[in-house]
C-alpha positions in Angstrom: 19.9 25.5 22.3 21.2 21.9 22.4 17.7 20.7 21.5 17.7 22.8 18.3 21.0 21.2 17.4 19.5 17.7 18.1 16.5 18.4 15.9 18.5 19.9 13.0 21.2 17.2 12.9 18.7 14.4 13.3 16.4 15.9 10.7 19.1 16.0 8.1 20.1 12.4 8.8 16.4 11.3 8.7 15.8 13.1 5.4 18.9 11.4 3.8 17.7 8.0 5.1 14.3 8.5 3.6 15.7 9.6 0.2 18.0 6.5 0.0 15.3 4.1 1.2 12.6 5.5 -1.1 14.9 5.3 -4.1 15.9 1.7 -3.3 12.2 0.6 -3.2 11.3 2.7 -6.2 14.0 0.9 -8.2 12.6 -2.6 -7.4 8.9 -1.7 -7.2 8.2 1.2 -9.7 4.4 0.7 -9.8 3.6 0.9 -6.1 4.9 3.2 -3.4 6.4 0.4 -1.2 9.2 2.8 -0.1 6.9 5.3 1.7 4.8 2.4 3.1 7.9 0.8 4.5 9.4 4.1 5.8 6.2 5.1 7.6 5.7 1.6 9.1 9.3 1.4 10.3 9.3 4.9 11.6 6.0 4.3 13.5 7.4 1.2 15.0 10.6 2.9 16.1 8.8 5.9 17.5 6.6 3.5 19.5 9.7 1.8 20.9 11.4 5.1 21.7 8.3 6.7 23.2 7.9 3.7 25.6 11.5 4.1 26.7 11.4 7.9 27.3 11.2 7.3 31.0 14.3 5.1 31.1 16.6 6.7 33.6 19.8 5.5 31.8 19.1 7.3 28.5 19.1 11.0 27.8 15.5 12.3 27.5 16.5 15.2 25.3 18.5 12.9 23.0 15.7 10.4 22.5 12.9 13.1 22.1 14.7 15.7 20.0 17.4 13.8 18.1 15.8 10.4 17.5 12.0 11.0 17.5 11.5 14.6 16.3 14.7 14.8 14.3 15.5 11.5 12.6 12.2 9.8 12.7 10.2 13.0 12.2 12.0 13.7 8.9 12.3 10.0 7.9 8.5 9.4 8.0 6.4 11.5 5.7 2.7 12.1 5.4 3.1 14.6 2.6 4.8 11.9 0.4 2.0 9.5 1.2 -0.6 12.2 0.2 1.2 12.9 -3.1 1.6 9.2 -4.0 -2.1 8.8 -3.3 -3.0 11.6 -5.7 -0.6 10.0 -8.3 -2.5 6.7 -8.0 -5.8 8.6 -8.5 -4.5 10.4 -11.6 -3.2 7.1 -13.0 -6.7 5.6 -12.4 -5.3 2.9 -10.1 -8.1 3.1 -7.6 -7.7 -0.5 -6.3 -4.0 0.1 -5.6 -5.0 3.4 -4.0 -7.4 1.8 -1.5 -4.8 -0.9 -0.7 -2.1 1.7 -0.2 -4.3 3.8 2.1 -5.5 0.8 4.1 -2.0 -0.6 4.5 -0.5 2.7 5.4 -3.0 3.5 8.1 -3.3 0.0 9.6 0.5 -0.9 9.4 1.6 2.4 10.9 -0.9 2.2 13.8 0.1 -1.4 14.4 3.8 -0.6 14.2 3.5 2.2 16.7 1.4 0.0 19.0 3.7 -3.0 18.8 6.8 -0.8 19.2 5.3 0.9 22.3 4.3 -2.4 23.8 7.1 -4.7 22.6 8.4 -5.3 26.2 5.0 -6.6 27.2 4.9 -9.0 24.2 8.4 -10.3 24.9 8.1 -10.9 28.6 
């Protein structure tokens, strides 16, 4: 039952963080979805860091997995918004921006997760 509480409370916090971050970027960059790009990159990076630390004996496994990864970062990152913004770029006939957005989203998120997961190897 505690895991359900972790997911629910983390999910609400992640959703609010996504809303605030997305609106911040939309204000400064109204013509390109930098907010979602940044959110998904940062979330992927942080998920990589947390996933690599799940076996750390000093930190609660349930807290990291259910509150931070599934709850906060699961609701902070968003594939559905990425999909909708891609469709909006298609409808606006901004195909070049669409391809840049798709390329950056996929490559940066995979790089972010990889770097986050292996950050200790890079720093040592």
